[in-house]
C-alpha positions as CSV (number, residue, x, y, z in Angstrom):
1,M,4.6,37.2,-13.3
2,L,7.4,35.3,-14.7
3,P,6.4,32.0,-16.2
4,A,8.0,29.6,-14.0
5,E,6.3,31.0,-11.4
6,R,3.1,31.0,-13.3
7,R,3.3,27.2,-13.9
8,Q,4.6,26.8,-10.0
9,R,1.2,28.3,-9.1
10,L,-0.7,26.7,-11.4
11,I,0.3,22.9,-10.1
12,D,0.2,24.2,-6.3
13,W,-3.5,24.8,-7.5
14,M,-4.0,21.7,-9.1
15,T,-3.0,20.3,-6.2
16,T,-5.7,21.3,-3.8
17,N,-8.5,21.7,-6.0
18,V,-7.8,18.4,-9.0
19,A,-9.5,20.1,-11.9
20,A,-10.1,23.1,-13.5
21,T,-11.4,25.0,-17.0
22,N,-8.8,27.5,-19.0
23,H,-11.2,30.2,-18.0
24,E,-11.5,29.8,-14.4
25,L,-7.4,29.3,-14.1
26,A,-7.1,32.8,-16.1
27,R,-9.1,34.4,-13.8
28,I,-7.1,33.0,-10.8
29,L,-3.6,33.9,-12.5
30,N,-5.2,37.2,-14.0
31,T,-3.8,36.1,-17.8
32,S,-5.0,35.4,-20.7
33,I,-6.9,31.8,-21.6
34,S,-3.8,31.7,-24.6
35,T,-1.4,32.0,-21.9
36,V,-2.8,29.0,-19.6
37,R,-3.5,26.9,-22.8
38,R,0.5,26.8,-23.3
39,D,1.2,26.5,-19.6
40,L,-1.1,23.3,-19.5
41,D,0.4,21.7,-22.5
42,Y,4.0,22.5,-20.9
43,L,2.8,21.0,-17.6
44,A,1.2,17.9,-19.6
45,S,4.4,17.3,-21.4
46,Q,6.5,17.5,-18.0
47,G,3.5,14.6,-16.6
48,L,2.1,17.2,-13.8
49,V,-1.1,17.5,-15.7
50,R,-3.7,15.5,-17.9
51,R,-5.3,17.9,-20.4
52,T,-8.9,17.5,-20.9
53,H,-11.3,19.7,-23.0
54,G,-11.5,23.1,-21.9
55,G,-8.8,22.3,-18.8
56,A,-7.0,20.1,-17.4
57,V,-6.8,17.7,-13.9
58,S,-4.2,16.2,-11.8
59,I,-2.6,13.1,-12.2
60,R,-3.4,10.6,-9.8
61,R,-0.5,10.8,-6.8
62,L,-2.3,8.2,-4.3
63,A,-3.9,4.8,-5.0
64,T,-6.9,6.1,-2.8
65,W,-7.3,9.4,-4.3
66,E,-11.4,9.9,-5.2
67,P,-12.7,13.1,-6.3
68,T,-15.9,14.6,-4.4
69,T,-19.2,13.8,-6.0
70,D,-19.3,17.8,-6.5
71,V,-15.9,18.1,-8.0
72,A,-16.7,15.0,-10.3
73,R,-19.5,16.3,-12.1
74,Q,-18.4,19.7,-13.0
75,T,-14.5,17.6,-14.6
76,A,-14.3,16.7,-17.7
77,I,-18.0,17.3,-18.8
78,E,-17.6,17.3,-22.4
79,E,-15.1,14.1,-22.3
80,K,-17.6,12.2,-20.4
81,R,-21.0,13.3,-22.6
82,A,-18.7,12.1,-26.1
83,I,-17.9,9.0,-24.1
84,A,-21.9,8.2,-23.4
85,I,-23.4,9.2,-27.1
86,E,-20.8,6.4,-28.3
87,A,-21.7,4.1,-25.6
88,A,-25.3,4.1,-26.6
89,K,-24.8,3.4,-29.9
90,R,-24.0,-0.8,-28.5
91,I,-28.0,-0.4,-26.7
92,E,-29.9,-2.5,-28.6
93,P,-33.9,-3.0,-28.5
94,H,-34.8,-5.0,-26.1
95,Q,-31.7,-5.7,-24.1
96,S,-31.7,-5.6,-20.1
97,I,-28.8,-3.4,-18.9
98,L,-27.2,-2.6,-16.1
99,I,-25.7,0.7,-15.2
100,D,-23.4,1.3,-12.7
101,T,-23.1,4.3,-10.6
102,G,-20.6,7.6,-11.4
103,S,-20.8,11.1,-12.8
104,T,-20.0,9.8,-16.3
105,L,-23.2,7.8,-16.3
106,H,-25.5,10.5,-15.2
107,I,-24.5,11.6,-18.3
108,F,-24.7,8.4,-19.8
109,A,-28.6,7.9,-18.3
110,Q,-29.2,11.3,-19.7
111,V,-28.2,9.9,-23.1
112,V,-30.7,6.6,-22.8
113,A,-33.5,8.8,-21.4
114,E,-33.6,10.1,-24.9
115,L,-33.9,6.9,-26.8
116,T,-37.1,5.3,-28.1
117,V,-35.3,1.6,-28.1
118,P,-37.3,-0.5,-25.1
119,L,-35.1,-1.3,-22.6
120,T,-34.7,-3.0,-19.2
121,V,-32.2,-0.9,-17.0
122,V,-31.0,-1.9,-13.6
123,T,-29.1,0.4,-11.7
124,S,-27.9,1.0,-8.1
125,D,-27.8,4.6,-8.6
126,V,-30.8,6.6,-7.7
127,L,-29.9,9.7,-10.0
128,V,-29.7,7.2,-12.6
129,A,-32.8,6.0,-11.6
130,S,-34.2,9.2,-11.3
131,T,-33.6,10.3,-14.6
132,L,-35.0,7.6,-16.5
133,S,-38.3,6.8,-13.9
134,N,-41.3,7.3,-16.0
135,R,-39.7,7.0,-19.5
136,P,-42.4,5.2,-22.0
137,H,-39.5,2.8,-23.1
138,V,-37.8,2.0,-20.1
139,K,-38.4,-0.6,-17.4
140,L,-36.4,0.5,-14.5
141,V,-35.1,-2.0,-11.9
142,V,-33.6,-0.6,-8.5
143,P,-32.1,-3.2,-5.9
144,G,-32.0,-1.5,-2.9
145,G,-29.1,-0.8,-0.6
146,S,-28.0,2.0,1.7
147,C,-26.9,5.5,-0.1
148,R,-23.0,6.1,0.2
149,D,-22.9,9.6,1.9
150,G,-22.1,12.0,-0.1
151,A,-23.1,10.0,-3.2
152,F,-26.1,8.4,-5.1
153,T,-24.6,4.8,-4.9
154,L,-27.2,2.2,-3.2
155,L,-24.8,-0.5,-1.5
156,G,-25.0,-3.5,0.5
157,E,-28.0,-5.5,0.5
158,P,-30.8,-6.1,-0.5
159,G,-29.0,-5.2,-3.9
160,L,-26.0,-7.8,-3.8
161,S,-28.1,-10.7,-3.2
162,F,-30.7,-9.3,-5.5
163,L,-27.5,-8.5,-8.1
164,K,-26.4,-11.9,-7.8
165,D,-29.4,-13.6,-9.4
166,L,-29.5,-11.4,-12.5
167,H,-28.1,-12.2,-16.0
168,C,-28.0,-9.2,-18.6
169,D,-27.1,-8.4,-21.5
170,Q,-24.4,-5.3,-20.8
171,L,-23.1,-3.9,-18.2
172,F,-21.4,-0.1,-18.5
173,L,-19.3,0.4,-15.5
174,V,-16.9,3.0,-14.5
175,T,-13.7,3.0,-12.4
176,Q,-10.9,5.7,-11.3
177,A,-8.1,3.8,-12.9
178,V,-7.3,1.5,-15.8
179,D,-3.9,0.5,-16.8
180,T,-3.0,-2.7,-18.8
181,N,-3.5,-5.0,-16.0
182,C,-6.5,-4.3,-14.4
183,A,-9.5,-1.4,-13.7
184,S,-9.5,-0.4,-10.0
185,D,-11.4,1.9,-7.4
186,T,-11.3,3.5,-4.5
187,S,-13.9,2.2,-1.7
188,M,-13.7,-2.0,-0.9
189,D,-18.1,-1.1,-1.0
190,L,-18.1,-0.3,-4.7
191,V,-15.9,-3.0,-5.3
192,N,-18.0,-5.0,-4.6
193,L,-20.5,-4.2,-6.2
194,K,-19.0,-3.7,-9.2
195,R,-18.1,-6.8,-9.3
196,T,-21.5,-8.6,-8.7
197,M,-22.8,-6.4,-11.5
198,I,-19.7,-7.6,-13.8
199,N,-20.6,-11.6,-12.6
200,A,-24.0,-10.5,-13.9
201,A,-23.5,-8.9,-17.1
202,Q,-22.8,-11.1,-20.5
203,R,-20.6,-8.0,-22.2
204,V,-18.8,-5.4,-20.0
205,T,-18.2,-2.2,-21.4
206,L,-15.9,0.5,-18.9
207,M,-16.7,4.1,-19.9
208,V,-13.7,6.2,-18.5
209,D,-12.2,9.9,-19.5
210,S,-8.7,10.3,-20.8
211,S,-7.3,11.1,-17.2
212,K,-8.4,8.0,-15.8
213,F,-5.5,5.7,-17.6
214,G,-1.9,4.7,-16.6
215,G,-2.8,4.9,-12.6
216,R,-4.3,2.3,-10.5
217,A,-6.5,3.0,-7.4
218,I,-6.3,0.8,-4.2
219,Y,-8.5,-2.1,-4.8
220,R,-9.0,-4.4,-8.3
221,V,-12.0,-4.4,-9.6
222,A,-12.1,-6.6,-12.9
223,D,-9.1,-7.6,-14.9
224,I,-8.3,-6.2,-18.1
225,E,-9.8,-9.7,-19.8
226,Q,-13.3,-9.2,-18.0
227,I,-13.4,-6.0,-19.6
228,D,-14.6,-6.4,-23.4
229,E,-14.1,-2.8,-24.6
230,I,-13.0,0.3,-23.0
231,I,-14.6,3.7,-24.9
232,T,-12.5,6.9,-24.0
233,D,-12.0,10.2,-25.2
234,N,-9.5,11.4,-28.1
235,G,-7.4,13.1,-25.5
236,I,-5.9,9.6,-24.4
237,A,-2.3,9.9,-24.3
238,P,-1.1,8.5,-27.8
239,D,1.6,6.0,-25.7
240,E,-1.3,5.4,-23.0
241,L,-3.7,4.2,-26.3
242,Q,-0.7,1.9,-27.4
243,R,0.1,0.1,-24.6
244,M,-3.6,-1.0,-24.0
245,L,-3.8,-1.9,-27.8
246,D,-1.0,-3.9,-27.4
247,A,-2.0,-5.6,-24.7
248,G,-5.4,-6.7,-26.5
249,V,-7.7,-4.0,-25.5
250,T,-10.3,-3.1,-27.6
251,V,-10.0,1.0,-27.1
252,T,-12.9,3.1,-29.0
253,C,-11.8,7.0,-28.6
254,A,-14.5,9.1,-28.5
255,D,-14.3,12.2,-30.1
256,V,-14.4,15.3,-28.0
257,D,-15.2,18.2,-30.3
258,S,-17.4,16.2,-32.9
259,N,-20.0,15.7,-29.7
260,A,-19.0,19.4,-27.6
261,G,-22.2,20.7,-29.5
262,E,-24.9,18.0,-29.7
């Protein structure tokens, strides 16, 4: 197979499936992992895909695009774990923290579950709640609501009203996209939940892997000035990182390789 033909097959596959690992693509194309890596590096240099640790994701094309829960939980796992480990360093004893909903925060909950410092945790994600239930150091609060189809998120009342009366120390937030202007997402119901959490928190930390930069989803979650820190992985494109820094955004890049074996 000619390189151009192989790369076109990669583009076609990524357009349909959104994300893949090097091993998976090598099997599909019946070629070596090193060849797949070179092809993905080339496609990334052309702005057609974004590399992740051990694979790639397609560049966002539509403002309403959102991966399914299953796809999200299988994408950029090493990056999300590195981000989660870094974010947990911000937690102090006896704090009250809000944990948003999403695959990155499912991994974050696993990290928080292994801590020993006393915490009050408020979350509207039933998988996060399950991970943190019956942990001696965690006082768990679940505001309630109706579970979103195909996800673990509790939306609407009575959760929103409950959150409006809270004042927590920190919020750990995720969104589908972020640029120098705002963080954004694809569902108005989710956005309402996230905005309410932002208003209930003294400090907001946005946890997004490097594939989320440079695009914008349809609904604004928060102006970039409302976010105190962004934690991402070290796969972020240098020009994207520089744009964020030039805009005065505090960005911490977690080292994927150093956390991959933890």
